[in-house]
Steps between C-alpha positions, in 0.01 A plus 500: 500500500624847412386729779431864410404654835647461848288645781670549835365575844742729682510468880625159617527386135719718278635704791720365775396553861686832500288618203772474236531334158796263508775540242419161346127570476572833332749346257269225375195728482693737273600198288138384481392841376780498242332183366174693459323373812276749681594521869204634697494585871172414675471608862265611770723807527389842378638589158739757645661234719573282194635747246862520619531120495341485154751752368788317668397203285471729194131429454463858378758448225326178399150652491363277774235536767417510870195336657456675834255493794445124446371553148292814547731704276699411187744766383797548268841536662643735238248781531263391780193482278213317671351233274250367754373612841227373731432652842292437808214745547497735797201305637689168475802647679279632780337156531847346530586752769187410700588133462857562620372682809266210577781246455757714684755517218690797362404626154686710243434635155690729262417855393718763334816293535450445874405208724184599689401351835338594829746292702866417541625142476824308459347358182432847359866577571593201281283634218673838531838330458385284208335782305709799603173693529420749776239403759224749583322415824158662495242570773221346289565240231158549345536877482847469347388244240262724307530324163585169337840334552674202349502261796497457877714283724388359834794439733528281810700223662527214244314219674204727576504657154468154344168465685395845384579405138242222498240715674554795263466280191160391631396847615602678179485256208466802269872585555828330409675392821853359525802478729820664378692449825390315814409837655357668185144412392424685178160603368441617142209535263323177399681314221828681560802277542835450335372237255222722369746779423756265345222379270421858395868572433561172317206564268636848424841349415348199316670256736333166572430379853728201436788739419500661846708414807392641837710486817374577851493398864169595667123490489466812287715325237288185480272621221792575267684179593194297400435714191848494346621234262773431756420592860798515733542540874825603661594266785389745771139471380220512758499133618136415424546610137800282414305251290317765294777575246664305218850523650686636802841666465753643745393766750496875450835521682655232278428631149184299437397739222835449326447124519168534314651724232802278445293181477205616293604811307876501450543118513 
């Protein structure tokens, strides 16, 4: 099979634990692009927290794309043109806020390049580090969120948040719910996930489903792993998902992405 698109989750997949692209991963991804393969980053991160990495990999020079906010936005790297965008309504965000209060979790959303919350949390601090975005703590979440936004994240201790995940899926079946980290429970508009946006992009580029490789590690990657012609987990995958991909490669800290590229693209 000649693969034409390689879709990569970022945190805990492409990036090492210190949020860097290893020299080997960068080298082989540049080689893959030289062969004409589209390298696409697909992350729960906001677009702004992906762009520097995309340009480090020369995705702008190779006219490639970013899928951000877990699939809610597709944009070009070269000139930041949005090809697709789907948001939560203000009413849906307020409903999620009420739910988070009832369940005693933290909740954040994103407006004007800032993380918005009513509370402080060690988990919000992690999101600040990951995204590089400023955090605006507001007296009233509902008053601050006066329009639509791309997504919300509920944050809590992992074992409790796993219980919340199941409850939220039952309480709000009209939303897309997925875990991106054990302490991040993400909520987006119904039908929004990484696979749906990969499908949109692949159709634009006239690439077949069978010609796509997707690599990830967590629940918010599952849709694209099952959609792609070759679905790949890195070895640090969430344990209960291990049997849901075609293959497992080395971990994010041991150049798992490079292993995929060398075996299936550069071979």
